[in-house]
MITI-995096 format. One line per field, with one value per residue (C-alpha): chain; x, y, z; residue in three letters. Coordinates in Angstrom, 3 decimals. Example, Ala and Ser with C-alpha at 12.3 -4.5 7.8 and 13.67 -1.06 7.14 Angstrom:
2
chain	A,A
x	12.300,13.670
y	-4.500,-1.060
z	7.800,7.140
resn	ALA,SER
//
This chain:
171
chain	A,A,A,A,A,A,A,A,A,A,A,A,A,A,A,A,A,A,A,A,A,A,A,A,A,A,A,A,A,A,A,A,A,A,A,A,A,A,A,A,A,A,A,A,A,A,A,A,A,A,A,A,A,A,A,A,A,A,A,A,A,A,A,A,A,A,A,A,A,A,A,A,A,A,A,A,A,A,A,A,A,A,A,A,A,A,A,A,A,A,A,A,A,A,A,A,A,A,A,A,A,A,A,A,A,A,A,A,A,A,A,A,A,A,A,A,A,A,A,A,A,A,A,A,A,A,A,A,A,A,A,A,A,A,A,A,A,A,A,A,A,A,A,A,A,A,A,A,A,A,A,A,A,A,A,A,A,A,A,A,A,A,A,A,A,A,A,A,A,A,A
x	0.214,1.245,2.665,0.145,2.197,1.384,1.023,4.300,4.815,8.877,8.178,5.697,8.419,11.589,8.719,8.648,12.087,12.612,10.710,11.752,15.757,15.116,13.062,15.742,18.703,20.321,19.510,21.457,20.988,24.751,23.087,20.941,23.250,25.310,22.724,21.313,25.250,24.826,21.422,19.479,17.872,14.179,11.562,9.774,8.572,11.960,13.548,11.608,11.343,15.290,16.304,13.541,14.520,11.087,9.850,7.780,5.043,3.823,3.516,3.530,-0.753,-3.717,-4.878,-0.896,-0.741,0.810,-1.539,-1.281,2.288,1.724,-0.787,1.828,4.450,1.972,1.038,4.687,5.134,2.072,3.650,6.393,4.611,4.528,8.117,7.064,9.079,11.870,10.396,7.109,9.737,11.092,8.205,7.054,10.438,10.217,6.867,7.762,10.972,8.722,6.052,9.079,10.932,7.099,6.722,10.268,9.532,6.762,8.769,11.262,9.160,7.088,10.575,11.478,8.313,8.845,12.594,11.113,8.399,11.114,13.321,10.443,8.892,12.834,13.493,9.804,11.530,14.545,12.274,10.157,13.137,14.195,11.366,11.543,14.551,13.920,11.003,12.590,15.814,12.732,13.245,12.201,8.588,6.043,4.073,6.828,4.938,1.463,-0.920,1.357,-0.942,1.825,1.442,-1.647,-0.423,0.854,4.286,7.057,7.123,9.732,12.362,14.533,18.235,20.086,22.248,25.828,27.591,31.083,33.294,36.473,39.687,42.348,45.460
y	0.123,3.185,5.944,8.429,11.798,14.370,18.277,19.580,22.908,22.746,21.295,23.942,26.455,24.597,24.782,28.192,28.974,27.131,29.156,32.806,31.496,30.237,33.231,35.639,33.050,31.989,28.583,26.174,23.195,23.330,21.444,24.274,27.076,26.139,26.733,30.653,31.487,29.950,31.691,28.652,28.388,28.171,27.948,24.692,21.659,19.806,22.351,23.216,20.027,19.719,23.219,21.773,18.608,16.933,14.323,16.450,14.206,16.393,19.727,18.747,17.976,19.657,18.130,17.187,17.740,21.010,22.688,25.917,25.834,24.361,27.275,29.751,27.980,27.210,31.518,32.399,29.781,31.112,34.498,34.063,32.988,29.824,29.262,29.758,27.133,27.879,26.862,29.085,31.945,31.384,31.363,34.551,36.158,35.057,36.447,40.006,40.007,39.475,42.321,44.545,44.059,44.448,47.637,48.288,48.280,50.374,53.393,53.078,53.047,55.854,58.180,57.260,58.587,61.779,62.080,61.877,64.602,66.210,66.201,67.411,70.476,71.958,71.105,73.462,76.104,76.372,76.624,79.263,81.228,81.357,82.977,85.587,86.681,86.653,88.370,90.948,91.672,92.718,89.608,90.335,91.641,89.797,89.821,86.545,84.911,85.979,82.719,80.776,80.444,81.732,85.554,88.104,90.902,92.417,94.675,92.654,93.417,95.884,94.028,96.221,96.229,93.901,96.086,95.893,94.219,93.173,95.972,95.546,94.965,97.466,96.962
z	0.236,-1.085,2.290,2.550,3.088,5.842,5.296,6.848,7.516,7.215,3.689,2.539,4.121,2.031,-1.181,-0.827,0.403,-3.175,-5.519,-4.225,-4.552,-8.210,-9.183,-7.690,-9.381,-6.097,-6.107,-2.989,-5.436,-6.991,-10.811,-10.288,-9.639,-12.710,-14.530,-12.968,-13.659,-17.918,-17.638,-18.354,-14.856,-15.392,-12.263,-12.822,-10.531,-11.276,-10.176,-7.574,-6.230,-6.778,-4.580,-1.964,-1.723,-2.134,-4.444,-7.424,-6.950,-4.070,-6.038,-9.015,-9.752,-8.969,-5.454,-4.019,-0.877,-0.992,-2.831,-1.954,-3.246,-6.180,-7.435,-6.492,-8.984,-11.597,-11.169,-11.882,-14.396,-16.568,-16.564,-18.194,-21.247,-23.520,-25.574,-29.333,-31.322,-33.789,-37.184,-36.911,-35.685,-38.410,-40.585,-39.272,-39.387,-42.876,-43.781,-42.371,-44.325,-47.242,-46.438,-45.606,-49.165,-50.714,-48.872,-49.728,-53.351,-52.960,-51.353,-54.009,-57.723,-55.348,-55.061,-58.599,-59.786,-57.180,-58.974,-62.385,-61.609,-60.044,-63.258,-65.365,-63.336,-63.222,-66.956,-67.491,-64.469,-67.183,-70.278,-68.333,-67.023,-70.249,-71.757,-68.991,-69.957,-73.162,-72.069,-70.133,-73.159,-74.929,-78.297,-81.064,-79.533,-78.068,-81.812,-81.630,-78.865,-80.178,-80.540,-78.729,-75.915,-73.570,-73.901,-74.956,-76.034,-73.423,-73.080,-71.010,-67.104,-66.169,-63.722,-61.868,-62.263,-59.742,-57.430,-56.281,-59.547,-59.720,-59.836,-62.461,-60.370,-60.231,-60.965
resn	MET,PRO,LYS,VAL,VAL,GLU,PHE,ASP,ASP,ALA,VAL,ALA,GLN,ARG,ILE,GLU,LYS,ALA,VAL,ALA,SER,ILE,THR,GLY,ASP,THR,PRO,GLU,ASP,PRO,VAL,LEU,LYS,ARG,ARG,ALA,SER,ARG,GLY,THR,LEU,LYS,LEU,ASN,PHE,ALA,THR,VAL,SER,ALA,GLU,ALA,ARG,VAL,ALA,ARG,HIS,LEU,ILE,ASP,HIS,GLU,GLY,CYS,VAL,TYR,ALA,GLU,GLN,HIS,ALA,CYS,ILE,ALA,GLU,ALA,MET,ALA,GLY,ARG,GLY,THR,ALA,VAL,PRO,LEU,ARG,LYS,GLN,LEU,ASP,GLN,ALA,ARG,SER,SER,LEU,ALA,GLU,ARG,ASN,GLU,GLN,LEU,ALA,ARG,CYS,GLN,SER,TYR,ASN,LEU,HIS,ILE,LEU,THR,ARG,LEU,HIS,GLN,LEU,ASP,LEU,GLU,VAL,ALA,ARG,LEU,ASN,GLU,LEU,VAL,ASP,THR,MET,ASP,THR,GLY,GLY,SER,GLY,PRO,THR,GLU,LEU,ILE,GLY,THR,GLY,ARG,VAL,ILE,GLY,LEU,PRO,PRO,PRO,GLN,ARG,PRO,LYS,ALA,ARG,GLY,GLY,ALA,LYS,PRO,LYS,ARG,ARG
//
């Protein structure tokens, strides 16, 4: 017949102390110390039972002798989340990369469109500046531009002359 284990306050305190030492990365068990130094120590029923030096079946299922400590350990384990398999992480990273590449291609296409339009506008501004200069200097008269849709037969505007031009150097 299996041995019936009674609740013991000293064992409950050892379990609580083990949970505290594992969460604080200060275990006393030599194997757990090595894990803590490598950064691989995790809180679970096996590590708590090893640190508290009690049998795992006393804490690892609901309705066990130390149910209150089981609930505390289970709550702490639930807080850390579940591990995502590497295959799933890799698939997520690849799909994210594909989305980013599509977004980059769209942005580069839009930038090319904007640069092309900017170049067209620069050419248009240069053409209009030449037209204004031609009209300012008089050209051959407003009659040459009539009918082009650019001038309606008005005399060219008078621009103020630039001040402070370059002076010849004295020798």
